[in-house]
C-alpha positions as CSV (number, residue, x, y, z in Angstrom):
1,X,-23.9,-19.8,19.6
2,X,-23.2,-16.1,19.2
3,X,-21.2,-14.4,16.6
4,X,-19.2,-11.3,17.0
5,X,-18.0,-8.9,14.4
6,X,-14.3,-9.0,13.5
7,X,-12.0,-6.3,14.9
8,X,-11.1,-4.2,11.8
9,X,-8.4,-1.7,11.4
10,X,-8.2,1.0,8.8
11,X,-5.7,2.8,6.6
12,X,-6.4,6.5,5.6
13,X,-4.5,9.2,3.8
14,X,-3.1,11.7,6.4
15,X,-3.4,14.7,4.0
16,X,-7.0,14.1,2.8
17,X,-8.5,11.8,5.4
18,X,-9.8,9.5,2.6
19,X,-9.4,5.7,2.9
20,X,-6.5,4.1,1.0
21,X,-8.2,1.5,-1.1
22,X,-6.4,-1.7,-1.8
23,X,-3.3,-0.7,0.2
24,X,-1.0,-3.5,1.3
25,X,-0.2,-3.8,5.0
26,X,3.0,-5.6,5.8
27,X,3.8,-6.7,9.3
28,X,7.4,-7.3,10.4
29,X,8.8,-8.9,13.6
30,X,10.9,-6.5,15.6
31,X,13.0,-9.4,16.9
32,X,14.3,-10.6,13.5
33,X,13.0,-8.1,10.9
34,X,11.2,-10.8,9.0
35,X,7.8,-10.3,7.4
36,X,5.2,-12.2,9.4
37,X,2.1,-11.5,7.3
38,X,0.7,-9.1,4.7
39,X,-2.9,-8.1,4.2
40,X,-4.7,-6.1,1.5
41,X,-7.2,-3.5,2.5
42,X,-10.6,-3.4,0.9
43,X,-12.0,-0.5,-1.1
44,X,-12.9,1.3,2.1
45,X,-9.4,1.0,3.6
46,X,-10.4,-1.7,6.1
47,X,-8.3,-4.8,6.9
48,X,-8.4,-7.8,9.2
49,X,-5.1,-9.3,10.5
50,X,-4.6,-12.1,13.0
51,X,-1.1,-11.8,14.4
52,X,0.6,-13.6,17.4
53,X,1.2,-11.5,20.5
54,X,4.5,-9.5,20.4
55,X,6.1,-6.4,19.0
56,X,6.0,-5.5,15.3
57,X,6.6,-2.7,12.9
58,X,4.5,-2.0,9.8
59,X,5.0,-0.9,6.3
60,X,2.0,0.3,4.2
61,X,2.2,0.1,0.4
62,X,-0.1,2.7,-0.9
63,X,-1.6,2.1,-4.4
64,X,-0.8,4.8,-6.9
65,X,-3.1,5.9,-9.8
66,X,-0.8,4.1,-12.3
67,X,-1.5,0.8,-10.4
68,X,2.0,0.7,-8.9
69,X,2.7,0.8,-5.1
70,X,4.8,3.1,-2.9
71,X,6.0,1.8,0.5
72,X,5.4,4.1,3.5
73,X,7.1,3.2,6.8
74,X,5.1,3.6,9.9
75,X,7.6,4.9,12.5
76,X,5.9,3.5,15.7
77,X,6.4,0.0,17.0
78,X,3.2,-1.8,17.7
79,X,2.6,-4.2,20.6
80,X,0.0,-6.9,20.0
81,X,-1.7,-8.3,23.1
82,X,-4.9,-9.9,21.9
83,X,-3.9,-11.8,18.8
84,X,-5.1,-9.4,16.2
85,X,-4.1,-6.1,14.7
86,X,-6.8,-3.4,14.6
87,X,-4.8,-0.2,14.5
88,X,-5.9,2.7,12.4
89,X,-3.0,4.0,10.3
90,X,-2.7,7.5,8.8
91,X,-0.1,7.6,6.1
């Protein structure tokens, strides 16, 4: 039996290039605009998300210094073909 590492995606700040720790990644279906799943990034901005094949759009909630969150819409539609989301987002 062999084990493979999970396919991880990342979330970084576009201006500084630093990872966005504990950002929330929300995945919405393009067909009905319903939230499919949400994942919380780790302290290094990495996340792991299993998602059914299809087309989705994403909203990233970045964590502010006062512990609140600010939503940032990712403009591009994402097509999932292999059952997981491993995109690197720059917000």
